[in-house]
C-alpha positions as CSV (number, residue, x, y, z in Angstrom):
1,M,-21.9,-7.2,20.0
2,E,-18.9,-6.8,22.3
3,K,-16.7,-3.7,22.2
4,S,-13.8,-5.6,20.8
5,E,-15.9,-7.0,18.0
6,R,-17.4,-3.6,17.2
7,C,-13.9,-2.2,17.0
8,G,-12.8,-5.1,14.8
9,F,-15.5,-4.3,12.2
10,L,-14.6,-0.6,12.4
11,F,-11.0,-1.4,11.5
12,L,-12.1,-3.8,8.8
13,G,-14.2,-0.9,7.3
14,L,-11.2,1.4,7.6
15,A,-9.0,-1.2,5.8
16,L,-11.5,-1.6,3.0
17,A,-11.8,2.2,2.8
18,A,-8.0,2.5,2.4
19,F,-8.2,-0.1,-0.4
20,L,-11.0,1.8,-2.1
21,G,-8.9,4.9,-1.7
22,L,-6.5,3.6,-4.2
23,G,-9.2,4.0,-6.8
24,L,-9.3,7.8,-6.1
25,E,-6.7,8.0,-8.9
26,M,-9.7,7.8,-11.2
27,I,-10.7,11.3,-10.1
28,P,-7.9,13.1,-11.9
29,A,-8.0,10.6,-14.8
30,Y,-11.7,10.9,-15.6
31,L,-12.9,14.2,-13.9
32,I,-10.0,16.7,-13.8
33,E,-7.8,15.9,-16.8
34,P,-10.6,15.8,-19.4
35,V,-11.5,19.3,-18.3
36,I,-7.9,20.5,-18.5
37,Y,-7.4,18.9,-21.9
38,G,-10.7,20.1,-23.4
39,G,-12.7,17.0,-23.0
40,Q,-9.9,14.7,-24.3
41,A,-8.1,12.1,-22.3
42,A,-4.5,12.8,-21.4
43,D,-1.9,11.8,-24.1
44,W,0.5,10.8,-21.3
45,N,3.4,12.9,-22.5
46,T,6.0,13.9,-19.8
47,A,4.1,17.0,-18.6
48,E,0.7,15.3,-18.5
49,I,1.9,12.2,-16.6
50,L,3.7,14.4,-14.1
51,I,0.5,16.4,-13.5
52,H,-1.5,13.2,-13.2
53,W,1.0,11.7,-10.6
54,S,1.2,15.0,-8.7
55,V,-2.6,15.5,-8.4
56,T,-3.0,11.8,-7.5
57,C,-0.5,12.2,-4.7
58,V,-2.3,15.2,-3.3
59,I,-5.6,13.3,-3.3
60,W,-4.1,10.2,-1.8
61,G,-2.2,12.3,0.8
62,I,-5.4,14.1,1.9
63,F,-7.4,10.8,2.0
64,T,-4.6,9.0,4.0
65,A,-4.4,11.8,6.6
66,S,-8.2,12.0,6.9
67,L,-8.5,8.2,7.3
68,C,-5.9,8.2,10.1
69,A,-7.6,11.1,11.9
70,F,-11.0,9.4,11.6
71,A,-9.6,6.1,12.9
72,A,-8.0,7.8,15.9
73,K,-11.2,9.7,16.7
74,K,-13.5,6.7,16.4
75,S,-11.2,4.0,18.0
76,G,-9.1,6.1,20.3
77,E,-6.1,4.4,18.8
78,S,-3.4,5.5,16.3
79,V,-1.5,3.3,13.9
80,F,1.5,5.4,14.8
81,K,1.3,4.7,18.6
82,Q,3.9,1.8,18.7
83,K,7.4,3.0,18.1
84,K,9.5,0.5,20.1
85,P,13.0,0.0,18.8
86,L,13.6,-3.2,17.0
87,R,15.9,-5.9,18.2
88,I,18.6,-7.3,15.9
89,G,16.5,-10.5,15.5
90,N,13.5,-8.5,14.3
91,W,15.6,-6.5,11.9
92,A,17.0,-9.8,10.5
93,V,13.5,-11.2,9.9
94,C,12.3,-7.9,8.4
95,L,15.2,-7.6,6.0
96,A,14.8,-11.3,5.0
97,L,11.1,-10.7,4.3
98,T,11.9,-7.6,2.3
99,A,14.5,-9.6,0.3
100,A,11.7,-12.1,-0.4
101,C,9.6,-9.4,-1.9
102,V,12.5,-8.3,-4.1
103,I,12.7,-11.9,-5.4
104,I,9.0,-11.9,-6.1
105,S,9.4,-8.6,-8.0
106,L,12.3,-10.0,-10.0
107,I,10.1,-12.9,-11.1
108,D,7.1,-10.7,-11.8
109,W,9.1,-8.0,-13.7
110,K,11.6,-10.5,-15.2
111,G,14.4,-8.2,-14.0
112,F,15.2,-5.5,-11.4
113,K,12.1,-3.2,-11.3
114,P,13.9,0.2,-10.6
115,A,16.4,-0.4,-13.3
116,I,13.7,-1.3,-15.8
117,E,11.6,1.7,-14.9
118,F,14.5,4.1,-14.9
119,Q,15.5,2.9,-18.4
120,T,11.8,3.3,-19.6
121,L,11.0,6.6,-17.8
122,G,14.1,8.6,-17.7
123,L,15.3,10.5,-14.6
124,L,12.5,13.1,-14.1
125,K,9.6,10.7,-14.6
126,F,11.4,8.1,-12.5
127,I,11.7,10.5,-9.6
128,F,8.0,11.4,-9.8
129,Q,7.0,7.8,-10.2
130,Y,8.7,6.8,-6.9
131,I,7.2,9.7,-5.1
132,Y,3.8,8.5,-6.4
133,Y,4.7,5.0,-5.1
134,A,5.3,6.5,-1.7
135,F,1.7,7.7,-1.4
136,E,0.4,4.4,-2.9
137,A,2.4,2.5,-0.3
138,A,1.0,4.6,2.4
139,L,-2.5,3.4,1.6
140,V,-1.3,-0.2,1.3
141,F,0.3,0.3,4.7
142,L,-3.1,1.4,6.1
143,I,-4.8,-1.7,4.7
144,I,-2.2,-3.8,6.5
145,A,-2.4,-1.9,9.8
146,F,-6.2,-1.6,10.0
147,G,-6.6,-5.1,8.6
148,Q,-4.3,-6.5,11.3
149,S,-6.2,-4.7,14.0
150,A,-9.5,-6.0,12.6
151,G,-8.3,-9.6,12.4
152,E,-6.9,-9.6,15.9
153,R,-10.2,-8.3,17.4
154,L,-12.5,-10.5,15.3
155,F,-10.6,-13.8,15.6
156,N,-8.5,-13.2,18.7
157,V,-5.4,-14.4,17.0
158,K,-2.4,-12.0,17.0
159,K,0.3,-14.0,15.3
160,F,-1.3,-14.3,11.9
161,P,-0.7,-11.5,9.3
162,W,-4.4,-10.5,8.8
163,G,-3.5,-7.2,7.2
164,G,-1.2,-8.9,4.7
165,A,-3.9,-11.4,3.9
166,L,-6.3,-8.6,3.2
167,V,-3.8,-6.8,1.0
168,G,-3.2,-10.0,-0.9
169,F,-6.9,-10.7,-1.4
170,T,-7.8,-7.1,-2.5
171,W,-4.8,-5.6,-4.1
172,G,-3.6,-8.9,-5.5
173,L,-6.9,-9.7,-7.2
174,V,-7.0,-6.2,-8.7
175,H,-3.5,-6.8,-10.2
176,A,-4.7,-10.1,-11.6
177,A,-7.6,-8.3,-13.3
178,T,-5.7,-5.3,-14.5
179,K,-2.7,-7.2,-15.8
180,G,-4.8,-10.0,-17.2
181,S,-2.4,-12.5,-15.7
182,L,-3.3,-15.0,-13.0
183,I,0.4,-15.5,-12.2
184,A,0.9,-11.7,-11.7
185,G,-2.1,-11.7,-9.4
186,L,-0.8,-14.7,-7.4
187,L,2.6,-13.0,-7.1
188,S,0.9,-9.8,-5.9
189,C,-1.2,-11.8,-3.4
190,L,2.0,-13.4,-2.1
191,A,3.8,-10.0,-1.9
192,G,0.8,-8.6,0.0
193,A,1.0,-11.4,2.6
194,V,4.7,-10.8,3.0
195,Y,4.0,-7.1,3.6
196,G,1.8,-8.1,6.5
197,A,4.5,-10.3,7.9
198,I,6.9,-7.4,7.8
199,Y,4.5,-5.3,9.8
200,L,4.3,-8.0,12.5
201,A,8.0,-8.6,12.5
202,A,8.6,-4.9,12.9
203,G,6.4,-5.0,16.1
204,K,3.8,-2.8,14.4
205,N,6.3,0.1,14.5
206,A,4.7,2.3,11.9
207,P,7.7,4.3,10.6
208,I,9.9,1.3,10.3
209,S,7.3,-1.0,8.8
210,Y,6.1,1.6,6.4
211,M,9.7,2.2,5.2
212,L,10.3,-1.5,4.7
213,V,6.9,-2.0,3.0
214,Y,7.8,0.9,0.7
215,L,11.2,-0.7,-0.1
216,A,9.6,-4.0,-0.7
217,F,6.9,-2.3,-2.8
218,V,9.3,-0.4,-5.1
219,L,12.2,-2.9,-5.4
């Protein structure tokens, strides 16, 4: 097996690890919170949901940092290495793709997601919810970045959004299962593919592409 192919499988494993990392939210839900609440599940009142989100963010943050460090050590590369400034044309494409995600969200949510969530949650929970989204989006970003590196090495094609396809296949299918809606799953698959296209359009610039993916994710 050639070095490029070995590295491709390494990045594929890292991308799948990032996807599985999203499931670490089950640790506070099923291991920590029942102990805190005397063997009972959380009632999801304001205090309990804020505790849940906060603990989940800590777990996701540690896992994300560990995964990045492991990837850099094993591959000699960092997802944060490319920080070239974007040209106006790249910005235009990125913003157009982000706008496409907003349209997908409008269809999925049947309205503007932040407005709906603010009305439902109230100010405090809304703020914590969007901090929680930032950590979730970080793992989605790693699926994209690692998945893109894997696809390029395994198939020797750099113009295709491999990371976005992987997000769509994994994260999208999970949404289809959890929401019980094929349409919701397909929309999530489509959104995931667009996230990958944003990463490529941003020249794999990690800070910029993460910011745009986060905006596309929450709007």
